[in-house]
C-alpha positions in Angstrom: -13.1 111.4 47.8 -12.1 110.0 44.5 -9.2 110.9 42.2 -9.1 110.7 38.7 -6.3 110.2 36.3 -6.4 114.1 35.8 -7.4 115.3 39.6 -3.9 116.2 40.4 -3.5 118.7 37.5 -3.9 122.0 39.0 -6.2 123.3 36.6 -8.6 120.6 37.3 -8.1 121.6 40.8 -10.2 123.9 43.0 -8.1 127.3 43.9 -6.2 126.9 47.1 -8.5 128.4 50.1 -6.5 129.8 52.7 -7.7 130.2 56.2 -5.6 131.7 59.1 -5.8 131.5 62.5 -3.9 134.9 63.3 -4.7 135.4 67.2 -3.7 132.5 69.1 -5.6 132.5 72.2 -2.9 129.7 73.8 0.0 132.1 73.9 0.8 135.2 76.1 1.4 138.3 74.2 5.0 138.6 75.4 5.3 134.9 73.8 5.7 136.6 70.8 5.6 139.9 68.7 3.1 138.9 66.3 0.6 138.7 68.6 -1.9 141.6 68.0 -3.5 142.6 71.9 -5.7 145.5 70.8 -8.7 145.9 69.1 -7.3 148.3 66.7 -4.5 145.4 66.2 -6.5 142.7 65.8 -8.8 144.0 63.0 -5.3 144.8 61.2 -3.7 141.6 61.3 -6.8 140.7 59.6 -6.5 142.9 56.8 -2.6 142.2 56.5 -3.3 138.5 56.0 -6.0 139.0 53.4 -3.8 141.1 51.6 -1.2 138.3 51.7 -3.6 136.0 50.4 -5.7 134.4 53.0 -9.6 134.3 52.6 -10.9 132.3 55.6 -10.5 134.1 59.1 -10.3 132.2 62.4 -11.7 134.5 64.8 -10.6 134.8 68.7 -10.5 138.4 70.1 -8.4 139.4 73.1 -9.5 141.2 76.0 -7.2 144.8 76.7 -4.9 142.5 79.0 -3.9 139.9 76.2 -6.2 137.1 77.6 -8.1 135.8 75.8 -12.1 136.9 75.5 -14.7 134.8 76.8 -17.3 137.8 76.3 -19.6 137.7 73.3 -19.9 141.6 73.3 -16.0 141.6 72.4 -17.0 139.2 69.5 -20.0 141.1 68.1 -17.9 144.1 68.3 -15.4 142.5 66.5 -17.0 140.8 64.1 -18.6 144.4 62.9 -15.3 145.6 62.4 -13.8 143.1 60.8 -17.0 143.3 58.2 -16.2 146.8 57.5 -12.5 146.1 56.8 -12.4 142.9 55.4 -15.7 142.4 53.8 -15.2 139.4 51.7 -13.5 137.7 54.2 -15.2 134.4 55.3 -15.8 135.1 59.2 -15.5 131.7 60.8 -15.2 132.0 64.9 -13.5 129.1 67.0 -16.2 127.5 68.6 -14.3 127.3 71.8 -14.2 131.0 72.4 -11.2 130.6 74.4 -9.6 127.7 75.9 -6.6 129.7 77.5 -6.3 128.9 81.2 -7.6 131.8 83.7 -4.3 131.5 86.0 -1.3 129.5 86.8 -2.1 125.8 87.2 -5.8 125.9 86.1 -7.1 123.6 83.8 -7.6 124.4 80.2 -11.1 124.1 79.3 -14.0 125.3 76.8 -16.7 127.1 78.3 -19.8 125.5 79.3 -22.2 124.3 76.6 -25.4 127.2 77.3 -22.5 129.2 76.4 -21.0 128.0 73.2 -24.8 127.7 72.0 -24.8 131.7 72.2 -22.4 131.7 69.3 -25.5 131.4 67.2 -26.8 134.5 68.9 -23.8 136.4 67.5 -24.4 139.9 65.8 -23.2 140.4 63.5 -23.9 136.7 62.6 -20.1 135.2 61.0 -20.2 133.3 58.2 -19.0 130.3 60.1 -18.7 128.3 63.7 -16.4 125.8 64.0 -17.9 122.7 65.6 -16.2 119.8 67.9 -17.7 116.1 67.1 -18.1 113.5 69.9 -16.0 114.5 73.3 -12.5 114.3 72.9 -9.0 114.4 74.5 -6.8 117.4 73.4 -3.7 117.0 74.3 -1.7 119.4 72.3 1.5 119.1 74.3 1.6 115.8 72.7 3.7 116.9 69.7 5.8 119.7 71.2 9.3 119.7 71.5 10.8 121.8 74.0 12.6 124.4 71.1 8.8 124.8 69.7 7.5 126.5 73.0 11.1 127.8 74.7 10.8 131.0 75.7 7.1 131.4 75.9 4.2 130.6 78.7 4.5 126.9 77.7 7.6 126.8 79.0 5.9 126.9 82.6 5.6 122.8 83.7 2.2 124.3 85.4 0.7 125.6 82.0 2.2 122.0 80.2 0.1 120.4 82.8 -3.1 122.4 82.2 -3.0 121.8 78.2 -1.8 118.4 78.5 -5.0 117.1 80.4 -7.3 119.4 78.3 -10.6 117.7 76.7 -12.8 119.0 74.3 -16.8 118.6 75.4 -18.9 117.7 72.6 -21.7 115.5 73.1 -24.4 114.1 71.1 -26.9 116.5 73.0 -24.6 119.7 72.3 -23.7 118.6 68.9 -26.9 118.2 67.2 -28.7 120.9 69.2 -25.9 123.7 68.5 -26.3 122.3 64.6 -29.8 123.1 64.9 -29.2 126.5 65.9 -26.5 127.6 63.8 -28.4 126.7 60.8 -31.6 128.1 62.1 -29.4 131.5 62.4 -28.1 131.1 58.8 -24.5 130.2 60.1 -22.8 127.6 58.4 -20.8 125.0 60.5 -17.2 124.4 59.8 -16.7 120.7 61.6 -13.4 120.3 63.2 -12.6 116.8 63.6 -9.8 114.8 64.9 -10.0 111.1 63.1 -11.9 109.1 60.7 -14.6 108.0 63.4 -15.7 111.2 63.9 -16.3 111.7 60.5 -18.6 108.7 60.6 -20.5 110.6 62.8 -21.3 113.6 61.2 -21.9 111.0 58.1 -24.8 109.5 60.8 -25.9 112.8 61.3 -26.3 113.6 57.7 -28.3 110.2 56.8 -30.5 110.9 60.4 -31.4 114.6 58.9 -29.9 116.0 61.8 -27.8 118.3 59.5 -28.4 119.7 56.0 -26.4 121.7 54.2 -22.8 121.7 52.8 -19.7 119.8 54.6 -17.0 121.8 54.9 -14.4 120.2 57.6 -10.7 120.7 58.9 -8.6 117.2 59.3 -6.9 118.5 62.2 -3.9 116.6 63.6 -2.6 117.6 67.0 -2.1 114.6 68.6 -2.8 113.5 71.9 -6.4 112.0 71.2 -6.6 113.8 67.7 -5.3 112.3 64.5 -1.3 112.6 64.4 0.8 113.2 61.5 1.9 109.7 59.6 0.6 110.8 56.3 -1.4 107.6 55.9 -3.6 108.5 58.9 -4.4 111.6 56.4 -4.9 110.3 53.3 -7.1 107.9 54.9 -9.1 110.5 56.3 -9.6 112.3 52.6 -10.2 108.8 50.9 -13.3 109.0 53.5 -14.1 112.5 52.8 -17.1 112.2 50.8 -16.6 114.0 47.0 -18.9 117.1 47.5 -16.9 118.1 50.5 -14.8 120.8 51.2 -11.6 119.8 53.0 -8.4 121.9 54.7 -5.7 120.4 56.3 -5.0 121.5 59.8 -1.7 120.6 62.1 0.5 122.4 64.8 4.3 123.6 64.7 6.5 122.4 62.2 4.2 120.0 60.7 2.4 122.5 59.0 4.3 122.8 56.3 4.7 119.4 54.9 1.3 118.7 55.6 0.2 121.4 54.0 2.6 121.0 50.4 0.8 117.6 50.4 -2.4 119.3 50.6 -2.0 122.0 48.1 -0.4 119.3 45.8 -3.8 116.8 46.1 -6.3 119.4 45.7 -7.0 120.1 49.7 -6.8 123.4 51.6 -5.0 124.8 54.3 -5.2 126.3 57.4 -1.8 128.8 58.9 -1.4 131.2 61.6 0.2 131.4 65.1 -2.5 130.0 66.6 -1.2 126.6 64.7 2.8 127.7 64.6 4.9 130.1 65.7 7.8 128.9 63.7 8.5 128.3 59.9 9.9 125.4 58.6 13.2 125.5 59.3 12.2 126.4 63.0 12.9 130.4 62.9 9.8 132.5 64.0 7.3 132.7 61.1 4.5 135.5 61.7 1.0 134.9 60.7 1.3 137.2 57.5 4.4 135.1 56.7 3.0 131.8 56.8 0.3 133.0 54.2 2.9 134.0 52.1 4.4 130.7 52.0 1.6 129.1 51.4 0.8 130.9 48.5 4.3 130.7 47.1 4.1 126.9 47.3 0.6 127.2 45.9 1.7 128.9 42.5 4.9 126.3 42.2 2.8 123.7 41.4 0.7 125.6 39.4 -2.6 126.2 41.1 -4.2 129.3 42.0 -5.1 130.8 45.0 -8.5 132.0 45.7 -9.6 135.5 46.5 -12.3 136.2 49.0 -15.8 136.2 46.6 -14.1 132.5 45.6 -13.5 131.0 48.7 -17.3 131.6 49.6 -18.3 129.9 46.2 -16.1 127.2 47.0 -17.2 126.9 50.7 -20.6 127.4 49.7 -21.6 130.1 52.0 -25.1 130.9 52.5 -26.3 127.6 50.6 -28.2 125.1 52.9 -30.5 121.8 51.9 -33.9 121.0 52.5 -33.8 117.7 53.0 -31.8 114.9 53.7 -32.0 113.3 50.3 -30.8 116.5 48.6 -28.1 117.0 51.0 -26.8 113.2 50.3 -27.1 114.0 46.7 -24.9 117.5 46.9 -22.1 115.3 48.8 -22.2 112.7 46.0 -23.1 110.2 48.9 -25.3 106.9 48.6 -29.0 108.1 49.1 -30.7 106.1 52.3 -31.6 102.3 51.7 -35.3 101.9 51.6 -37.3 99.7 53.3 -36.9 96.1 51.5 -33.6 97.4 49.7 -30.8 94.8 49.4 -27.2 95.6 48.2 -25.5 99.0 47.3 -28.0 102.2 47.4 -27.0 103.2 44.1 -28.4 107.4 43.4 
C-alpha cells in the first residue's frame, strides 16, 4: 500500500472496521466468565459486540457441553439466528470450523479438506469464510507467557503440547478448489495470511485466474510459524499489500493492543475478542465487548470514525465480484499481467 503525504490524516482514511472473535474455540467454559455456551448466549454476545461498535463477527459455534462444534447443522442454526439478531453485521465463519483438541493429549487439528469444503454449502450462507493459504505450522503457544493462560485449561502441559504441534493444512489442491466453491456460492473468501510469502501466493492465484474478486485480508501475527510481533514485519506486509485490498491486523494476547493502535493510526482495520486475548493491555481480564469499546475509544482519540455494519459491507465489498483477471488486477491497483513479448514493467 502506498502512503501519500496526507494518508495518515483521519479524514482521508476509511472508517475503522472492527472484527470481533468472541467465541474462542480453544478455551473451555471454565477458562473465562466471558465464554458464551448456549445458543442464546452466543447470539446475545453478537448483539452486545455489535452494539459496542463491532461490524464483523468471526463465527464459531459451541455444543451444549461447551466444546467447539464441528456439526454444520449447528452452524446453519447459528447463522439463521444471527441473521435475525444482527442483520447488518458481516458474518464471517472461521474456516477451521473448530480446532480444539477432542480430549486430553489429543492433537489440535483442523478438519479434513472435504469437510471444510462443505462450508460453501452453509444455509443461510455467511458473508465470508476465512481461507488459509499454504500449509503452515501454527504453534499458538510460542508467543504466550504463563500469565497469559494462568488458571485456564492451557495450563495443562498436555493441552500445551497439543497446540504447540498444530498445523494448518492448506495445499494448492485444497485452496484452489475451496476458492472456486466459495465464490460460486456467493461467499466472499477472507484470506488469513501468516507472512509475505503467502501474500505472494495469493497474488499468483489472482494472476493465474484462480481467484477473481475483492482482496480482503488479515495479517495474522501468532508466531510459531506465522508472523511474529516485530513491527517491521507488519510494515513490510502492509507495504506489499495491493492498494485496492482491505487489510486487518490480527495478533494475540496483550500484543493486540499496541498492534491495533498502530493499525488504527495507519488506516488499517483491527480484530479483537477472547479468541485472540483474554487479557487487556495491562494484564487484567477483558471481555470481548470491552475490547471492542477500547478500539472505539482509540479510534475516536485519533479522530478516525468507526464503521457501522452497512459501512463495513461497503468497505469489505460484500457482494462484489470480478468477471476477469484483468478486471481483478485493475480494481486492486496491481500492474496488469505481462503481454507476450512485452519488456520492462507492465503498466495499466
